[in-house]
VOPAGU-2260 file (C-alpha; in pm, 1 decimal, decimal comma):
REM VOPAGU-2260
SITE   aa  ch    i         X         Y         Z
SITE  UNK   A    0    4960,5   -5151,8   -3199,8
SITE  UNK   A    1    4675,5   -5388,6   -3277,6
SITE  UNK   A    2    4385,1   -5270,2   -3488,4
SITE  UNK   A    3    4071,6   -5225,6   -3276,6
SITE  UNK   A    4    3727,8   -5287,8   -3422,2
SITE  UNK   A    5    3444,0   -5170,8   -3196,8
SITE  UNK   A    6    3167,4   -5295,4   -3427,7
SITE  UNK   A    7    3288,1   -5621,1   -3580,3
SITE  UNK   A    8    2925,8   -5718,9   -3657,2
SITE  UNK   A    9    2832,7   -5382,8   -3804,9
SITE  UNK   A   10    2549,3   -5188,7   -3642,4
SITE  UNK   A   11    2409,4   -5497,8   -3470,4
SITE  UNK   A   12    2589,9   -5468,0   -3136,2
SITE  UNK   A   13    2569,2   -5085,2   -3106,7
SITE  UNK   A   14    2195,1   -5088,0   -3177,3
SITE  UNK   A   15    2128,3   -5381,6   -2944,4
SITE  UNK   A   16    2331,0   -5221,2   -2666,0
SITE  UNK   A   17    2138,3   -4893,6   -2708,4
SITE  UNK   A   18    1804,2   -5076,1   -2702,8
SITE  UNK   A   19    1904,8   -5260,8   -2386,2
SITE  UNK   A   20    2016,1   -4936,9   -2218,9
SITE  UNK   A   21    1687,4   -4767,0   -2313,6
SITE  UNK   A   22    1470,3   -5053,5   -2187,7
SITE  UNK   A   23    1657,9   -5068,4   -1858,8
SITE  UNK   A   24    1635,3   -4690,7   -1816,3
SITE  UNK   A   25    1258,9   -4694,1   -1876,9
SITE  UNK   A   26    1210,0   -4980,1   -1635,0
SITE  UNK   A   27    1429,1   -4821,4   -1369,0
SITE  UNK   A   28    1248,6   -4488,9   -1401,2
SITE  UNK   A   29     904,3   -4646,6   -1369,0
SITE  UNK   A   30    1014,4   -4838,7   -1059,3
SITE  UNK   A   31    1161,5   -4522,6    -905,3
SITE  UNK   A   32     839,1   -4329,8    -972,2
SITE  UNK   A   33     648,2   -4609,3    -796,2
SITE  UNK   A   34     895,5   -4599,1    -507,2
SITE  UNK   A   35     860,6   -4224,4    -451,6
SITE  UNK   A   36     482,0   -4261,8    -440,9
SITE  UNK   A   37     502,4   -4544,0    -184,6
SITE  UNK   A   38     593,4   -4559,4     183,5
SITE  UNK   A   39     743,0   -4811,6     423,0
SITE  UNK   A   40     863,8   -5148,6     294,8
SITE  UNK   A   41     693,4   -5090,4     -39,6
SITE  UNK   A   42     924,8   -4795,9    -113,8
SITE  UNK   A   43    1230,7   -5003,2     -26,2
SITE  UNK   A   44    1120,3   -5290,5    -249,6
SITE  UNK   A   45    1052,4   -5062,5    -545,5
SITE  UNK   A   46    1391,9   -4895,2    -503,8
SITE  UNK   A   47    1562,9   -5236,3    -498,6
SITE  UNK   A   48    1378,9   -5331,4    -816,6
SITE  UNK   A   49    1479,7   -5002,9    -979,7
SITE  UNK   A   50    1844,7   -5052,9    -880,5
SITE  UNK   A   51    1851,6   -5404,5   -1021,3
SITE  UNK   A   52    1690,7   -5282,8   -1346,1
SITE  UNK   A   53    1931,6   -4992,2   -1391,9
SITE  UNK   A   54    2242,2   -5191,9   -1300,6
SITE  UNK   A   55    2145,5   -5495,4   -1506,6
SITE  UNK   A   56    2074,6   -5288,6   -1816,0
SITE  UNK   A   57    2400,6   -5092,9   -1786,1
SITE  UNK   A   58    2605,8   -5408,3   -1739,4
SITE  UNK   A   59    2425,1   -5594,6   -2019,0
SITE  UNK   A   60    2461,9   -5297,2   -2251,8
SITE  UNK   A   61    2835,9   -5286,7   -2185,3
SITE  UNK   A   62    2896,9   -5651,4   -2261,6
SITE  UNK   A   63    2663,3   -5665,6   -2561,2
SITE  UNK   A   64    2874,5   -5384,8   -2704,1
SITE  UNK   A   65    3187,1   -5583,8   -2610,4
SITE  UNK   A   66    3065,0   -5874,8   -2823,4
SITE  UNK   A   67    3149,1   -5656,7   -3122,7
SITE  UNK   A   68    3496,2   -5564,5   -2990,6
SITE  UNK   A   69    3773,7   -5740,3   -3185,6
SITE  UNK   A   70    4149,9   -5692,6   -3196,3
SITE  UNK   A   71    4356,5   -5811,6   -3488,0
SITE  UNK   A   72    4633,6   -6052,1   -3389,3
SITE  UNK   A   73    4484,4   -6186,2   -3065,6
SITE  UNK   A   74    4181,4   -6354,2   -2919,6
SITE  UNK   A   75    3986,4   -6198,3   -2633,9
SITE  UNK   A   76    3889,8   -6389,2   -2320,1
SITE  UNK   A   77    3727,9   -6270,5   -1997,3
SITE  UNK   A   78    3823,4   -6328,7   -1636,0
SITE  UNK   A   79    3498,5   -6463,4   -1489,6
SITE  UNK   A   80    3536,7   -6344,0   -1124,3
SITE  UNK   A   81    3628,6   -5989,8   -1230,4
SITE  UNK   A   82    3339,2   -5978,5   -1475,1
SITE  UNK   A   83    3093,4   -6082,7   -1206,1
SITE  UNK   A   84    3251,6   -5831,1    -966,6
SITE  UNK   A   85    3177,9   -5555,0   -1218,1
SITE  UNK   A   86    2809,5   -5655,9   -1210,6
SITE  UNK   A   87    2808,2   -5651,5    -829,7
SITE  UNK   A   88    2969,4   -5305,8    -825,8
SITE  UNK   A   89    2701,4   -5177,2   -1063,5
SITE  UNK   A   90    2425,0   -5313,2    -839,3
SITE  UNK   A   91    2573,3   -5163,0    -521,9
SITE  UNK   A   92    2651,4   -4814,0    -649,4
SITE  UNK   A   93    2326,7   -4769,8    -843,8
SITE  UNK   A   94    2135,8   -4890,2    -538,5
SITE  UNK   A   95    2324,6   -4642,8    -318,1
SITE  UNK   A   96    2239,5   -4355,4    -551,5
SITE  UNK   A   97    1871,4   -4445,8    -572,0
SITE  UNK   A   98    1835,8   -4490,3    -196,9
SITE  UNK   A   99    2006,1   -4153,7    -140,2
SITE  UNK   A  100    1744,1   -3990,2    -360,1
SITE  UNK   A  101    1454,7   -4201,9    -233,1
SITE  UNK   A  102    1515,8   -4135,3     137,2
SITE  UNK   A  103    1707,0   -3804,8     134,6
SITE  UNK   A  104    1533,8   -3508,7     299,0
SITE  UNK   A  105    1724,2   -3248,4      98,1
SITE  UNK   A  106    1640,4   -3346,6    -259,3
SITE  UNK   A  107    1899,4   -3117,4    -418,7
SITE  UNK   A  108    2187,0   -3245,0    -206,4
SITE  UNK   A  109    2072,5   -3604,4    -243,7
SITE  UNK   A  110    2056,1   -3562,0    -621,2
SITE  UNK   A  111    2415,2   -3436,4    -642,4
SITE  UNK   A  112    2546,6   -3703,2    -405,6
SITE  UNK   A  113    2349,2   -3981,2    -570,6
SITE  UNK   A  114    2448,5   -3874,3    -921,0
SITE  UNK   A  115    2816,6   -3855,0    -829,7
SITE  UNK   A  116    2810,3   -4193,5    -654,1
SITE  UNK   A  117    2617,0   -4365,9    -929,9
SITE  UNK   A  118    2823,4   -4210,2   -1209,5
SITE  UNK   A  119    3154,1   -4309,1   -1054,3
SITE  UNK   A  120    3014,4   -4656,3    -992,7
SITE  UNK   A  121    2905,6   -4694,2   -1356,1
SITE  UNK   A  122    3251,1   -4585,5   -1471,1
SITE  UNK   A  123    3407,4   -4831,4   -1224,3
SITE  UNK   A  124    3187,8   -5108,5   -1365,1
SITE  UNK   A  125    3303,7   -5022,4   -1718,8
SITE  UNK   A  126    3673,9   -5022,4   -1638,4
SITE  UNK   A  127    3647,6   -5330,6   -1416,7
SITE  UNK   A  128    3491,4   -5504,2   -1714,6
SITE  UNK   A  129    3781,3   -5386,8   -1928,7
SITE  UNK   A  130    4027,6   -5509,4   -1666,0
SITE  UNK   A  131    3868,6   -5853,4   -1700,3
SITE  UNK   A  132    3993,7   -5878,5   -2060,1
SITE  UNK   A  133    4261,8   -6139,3   -2126,0
SITE  UNK   A  134    4455,5   -6110,6   -2450,4
SITE  UNK   A  135    4804,4   -6145,4   -2599,1
SITE  UNK   A  136    4931,8   -5797,4   -2541,3
SITE  UNK   A  137    4898,4   -5493,8   -2316,1
SITE  UNK   A  138    4611,5   -5248,9   -2283,2
SITE  UNK   A  139    4673,5   -4877,1   -2231,2
SITE  UNK   A  140    4437,0   -4582,6   -2182,7
SITE  UNK   A  141    4431,1   -4216,9   -2281,7
SITE  UNK   A  142    4380,3   -4032,9   -1948,0
SITE  UNK   A  143    4197,5   -3739,3   -2107,3
SITE  UNK   A  144    3938,3   -3957,0   -2279,9
SITE  UNK   A  145    3900,3   -4163,9   -1964,5
SITE  UNK   A  146    3821,1   -3845,3   -1772,7
SITE  UNK   A  147    3565,1   -3743,9   -2035,0
SITE  UNK   A  148    3397,2   -4086,3   -2012,5
SITE  UNK   A  149    3378,4   -4061,4   -1632,0
SITE  UNK   A  150    3226,5   -3712,6   -1657,5
SITE  UNK   A  151    2969,4   -3845,2   -1905,2
SITE  UNK   A  152    2882,8   -4124,6   -1662,9
SITE  UNK   A  153    2828,0   -3877,2   -1377,3
SITE  UNK   A  154    2614,6   -3648,2   -1597,7
SITE  UNK   A  155    2408,6   -3943,1   -1727,1
SITE  UNK   A  156    2354,5   -4078,6   -1375,3
SITE  UNK   A  157    2254,8   -3736,8   -1237,0
SITE  UNK   A  158    2014,7   -3684,7   -1527,2
SITE  UNK   A  159    1862,2   -4026,6   -1463,0
SITE  UNK   A  160    1806,7   -3951,1   -1095,1
SITE  UNK   A  161    1665,5   -3606,2   -1175,9
SITE  UNK   A  162    1424,1   -3765,9   -1420,2
SITE  UNK   A  163    1322,7   -4017,2   -1153,5
SITE  UNK   A  164    1237,4   -3730,3    -918,2
SITE  UNK   A  165    1051,1   -3504,5   -1159,5
SITE  UNK   A  166     903,5   -3716,1   -1439,1
SITE  UNK   A  167     571,6   -3891,0   -1383,0
SITE  UNK   A  168     381,8   -3937,9   -1709,2
SITE  UNK   A  169     457,0   -4249,1   -1922,5
SITE  UNK   A  170     525,8   -4034,6   -2231,5
SITE  UNK   A  171     784,5   -3825,2   -2046,5
SITE  UNK   A  172     944,0   -4141,2   -1907,3
SITE  UNK   A  173     972,0   -4281,5   -2260,6
SITE  UNK   A  174    1144,7   -3965,7   -2385,4
SITE  UNK   A  175    1382,3   -3955,5   -2089,8
SITE  UNK   A  176    1465,4   -4323,9   -2139,7
SITE  UNK   A  177    1564,8   -4264,8   -2502,8
SITE  UNK   A  178    1797,0   -3983,8   -2396,4
SITE  UNK   A  179    1943,5   -4183,5   -2109,3
SITE  UNK   A  180    2002,8   -4484,9   -2332,0
SITE  UNK   A  181    2198,9   -4261,4   -2566,3
SITE  UNK   A  182    2395,8   -4109,9   -2277,3
SITE  UNK   A  183    2493,1   -4447,8   -2132,9
SITE  UNK   A  184    2590,8   -4584,5   -2474,6
SITE  UNK   A  185    2794,8   -4270,2   -2545,5
SITE  UNK   A  186    2978,3   -4315,1   -2217,5
SITE  UNK   A  187    3067,1   -4672,3   -2312,8
SITE  UNK   A  188    3196,4   -4593,8   -2660,2
SITE  UNK   A  189    3381,0   -4285,2   -2534,6
SITE  UNK   A  190    3556,5   -4507,0   -2282,8
SITE  UNK   A  191    3640,3   -4754,3   -2557,9
SITE  UNK   A  192    3800,0   -4474,2   -2761,4
SITE  UNK   A  193    4051,4   -4434,8   -2479,5
SITE  UNK   A  194    4175,7   -4791,0   -2527,5
SITE  UNK   A  195    4500,3   -4875,2   -2701,2
SITE  UNK   A  196    4638,3   -5228,7   -2736,1
SITE  UNK   A  197    4995,6   -5337,0   -2808,6
SITE  UNK   A  198    4966,7   -5695,2   -2933,2
SITE  UNK   A  199    5232,5   -5952,0   -2846,7
SITE  UNK   A  200    5181,1   -6256,7   -3071,5
SITE  UNK   A  201    5182,4   -6583,8   -2878,9
SITE  UNK   A  202    5069,1   -6942,7   -2927,2
SITE  UNK   A  203    4994,7   -6981,6   -2556,7
SITE  UNK   A  204    4632,9   -7046,9   -2465,0
SITE  UNK   A  205    4457,3   -6757,4   -2297,7
SITE  UNK   A  206    4296,9   -6802,2   -1953,9
SITE  UNK   A  207    3933,3   -6724,1   -1890,3
SITE  UNK   A  208    3622,9   -6772,5   -2100,4
SITE  UNK   A  209    3534,1   -6644,9   -2445,4
SITE  UNK   A  210    3248,3   -6402,8   -2496,9
SITE  UNK   A  211    3020,9   -6669,8   -2643,1
SITE  UNK   A  212    3102,0   -6910,7   -2359,1
SITE  UNK   A  213    3026,3   -6670,3   -2075,2
SITE  UNK   A  214    2914,8   -6319,6   -2168,4
SITE  UNK   A  215    2646,6   -6411,5   -2420,8
SITE  UNK   A  216    2459,5   -6663,3   -2196,8
SITE  UNK   A  217    2478,7   -6427,3   -1899,8
SITE  UNK   A  218    2351,5   -6135,6   -2109,0
SITE  UNK   A  219    2060,4   -6347,4   -2231,5
SITE  UNK   A  220    1977,0   -6447,3   -1873,7
SITE  UNK   A  221    1985,5   -6087,1   -1749,8
SITE  UNK   A  222    1779,9   -5975,9   -2048,2
SITE  UNK   A  223    1518,0   -6234,8   -1955,6
SITE  UNK   A  224    1519,2   -6100,9   -1600,8
SITE  UNK   A  225    1452,2   -5750,7   -1735,5
SITE  UNK   A  226    1162,4   -5882,5   -1943,3
SITE  UNK   A  227    1004,3   -6054,3   -1642,7
SITE  UNK   A  228    1055,1   -5744,1   -1428,9
SITE  UNK   A  229     896,6   -5527,7   -1697,4
SITE  UNK   A  230     592,6   -5755,2   -1703,8
SITE  UNK   A  231     568,0   -5738,7   -1324,3
SITE  UNK   A  232     584,4   -5358,5   -1325,8
SITE  UNK   A  233     328,4   -5332,7   -1605,6
SITE  UNK   A  234      81,8   -5556,0   -1420,0
SITE  UNK   A  235     130,5   -5398,3   -1076,5
SITE  UNK   A  236    -125,6   -5128,4    -992,1
SITE  UNK   A  237       2,7   -4775,9    -935,4
SITE  UNK   A  238     -57,3   -4579,4    -614,8
SITE  UNK   A  239    -342,3   -4386,8    -783,1
SITE  UNK   A  240    -500,2   -4709,4    -902,8
SITE  UNK   A  241    -478,8   -4856,3    -553,2
SITE  UNK   A  242    -635,0   -4543,8    -403,2
SITE  UNK   A  243    -916,6   -4556,1    -658,5
SITE  UNK   A  244    -973,9   -4924,0    -586,1
SITE  UNK   A  245    -979,3   -4861,0    -210,5
SITE  UNK   A  246   -1227,8   -4574,4    -259,2
SITE  UNK   A  247   -1451,4   -4791,2    -477,1
SITE  UNK   A  248   -1436,9   -5073,7    -223,1
SITE  UNK   A  249   -1530,4   -4835,4      59,3
SITE  UNK   A  250   -1824,2   -4698,6    -141,4
SITE  UNK   A  251   -1945,2   -5049,7    -220,6
SITE  UNK   A  252   -1923,0   -5149,2     146,0
SITE  UNK   A  253   -2119,8   -4841,8     251,9
SITE  UNK   A  254   -2391,1   -4918,4      -5,2
SITE  UNK   A  255   -2420,8   -5276,3     116,9
SITE  UNK   A  256   -2448,6   -5157,8     478,2
SITE  UNK   A  257   -2727,0   -4912,8     391,9
SITE  UNK   A  258   -2913,4   -5181,5     199,8
SITE  UNK   A  259   -2892,4   -5423,2     491,5
SITE  UNK   A  260   -3016,0   -5154,3     733,4
SITE  UNK   A  261   -3310,5   -5069,5     509,9
SITE  UNK   A  262   -3403,9   -5436,1     483,1
SITE  UNK   A  263   -3393,9   -5482,2     859,8
SITE  UNK   A  264   -3623,3   -5182,7     929,1
SITE  UNK   A  265   -3876,5   -5247,3     646,5
SITE  UNK   A  266   -4206,0   -5446,1     710,2
SITE  UNK   A  267   -4316,3   -5466,9    1073,1
SITE  UNK   A  268   -4551,3   -5701,1    1255,6
SITE  UNK   A  269   -4934,6   -5668,7    1262,9
SITE  UNK   A  270   -4926,9   -5563,9    1625,7
SITE  UNK   A  271   -4729,0   -5253,3    1547,7
SITE  UNK   A  272   -4885,2   -5120,2    1227,3
SITE  UNK   A  273   -5254,3   -5157,3    1248,7
SITE  UNK   A  274   -5475,3   -5447,6    1166,3
SITE  UNK   A  275   -5403,5   -5667,3     873,5
SITE  UNK   A  276   -5635,3   -5919,5     723,7
SITE  UNK   A  277   -5565,3   -6287,4     730,1
SITE  UNK   A  278   -5481,1   -6282,2     359,7
SITE  UNK   A  279   -5212,4   -6019,4     432,5
SITE  UNK   A  280   -5349,7   -5746,5     201,5
SITE  UNK   A  281   -5609,2   -5477,0     271,0
SITE  UNK   A  282   -5800,0   -5396,5     589,9
SITE  UNK   A  283   -5953,0   -5664,3     810,3
SITE  UNK   A  284   -6334,0   -5715,0     804,2
SITE  UNK   A  285   -6548,4   -5521,6    1050,5
SITE  UNK   A  286   -6614,0   -5829,0    1263,8
SITE  UNK   A  287   -6247,6   -5848,4    1325,8
SITE  UNK   A  288   -6204,3   -5481,0    1408,8
SITE  UNK   A  289   -6514,9   -5391,7    1611,9
SITE  UNK   A  290   -6515,7   -5428,4    1987,3
SITE  UNK   A  291   -6725,8   -5681,4    2178,7
SITE  UNK   A  292   -7104,9   -5661,5    2109,8
SITE  UNK   A  293   -7348,9   -5584,4    2397,2
SITE  UNK   A  294   -7556,9   -5876,9    2514,2
SITE  UNK   A  295   -7888,0   -5917,0    2333,5
SITE  UNK   A  296   -8193,6   -5905,1    2560,1
SITE  UNK   A  297   -8478,4   -6137,1    2483,5
SITE  UNK   A  298   -8836,1   -6011,7    2519,5
SITE  UNK   A  299   -9027,0   -6170,7    2805,8
SITE  UNK   A  300   -9352,7   -6340,4    2704,5
SITE  UNK   A  301   -9678,4   -6160,4    2806,4
SITE  UNK   A  302   -9905,8   -6336,5    3034,0
């Protein structure tokens, strides 16, 4: 049996994988909260963003942790198509779970179904990623520990979906994200404890790509995607902020309308509001206001 080292770089890869899982969980939760507060196409778009955030963080966490996985006596390569398939599986199953919760009428039933689907999908992503390993030897698994890791994945996924349904405040989301990051990381390392490797020394070149050739660049790219998505979510107004903005806009429009109406019905013409002097201020002189004078009679001369 080959000696397995799950943290060849010390605490670096476990801590980085936990941080990535926590960031992705926080981002996915915020997007799901936005989705549940939205309707129509907006809800669908937020759920898609949440699914991509959750799936990307889980996949990136897994392979960051795998960067620290070494086996004495053999190199480790990765089958590229299988590795990409594991990412696609994560996207599909997490999306299915979130849409079940986002559009389900019976929240309790949708939560159980979505948690089970998502948890099994996360476990499938993990073991597909492990199946992508290429090394000189044979990998075996302890069925009991595998079962425990799958159960942890289902519990973590159900807890994540429950949090998405019930948690609204940013502080609560932060706390839930820390717990979820720990749950996802625990599932990964529990699954890795089930692994046993019987090394067969060989000078033959291994197929596939090394971790630094393929996994590291892809993880960096997905991490950048998460950063951009986080910035987008942070800058996008919430439903309450949109409602407040719409209310303020309506109030401003009403004020402008009243002002325009008052201006239109203000000063009137001289014909309708009494006489006005030529200078425009004060009453007109008497000669202008009195009626026509009677004719003046001249005295006839006396003869």
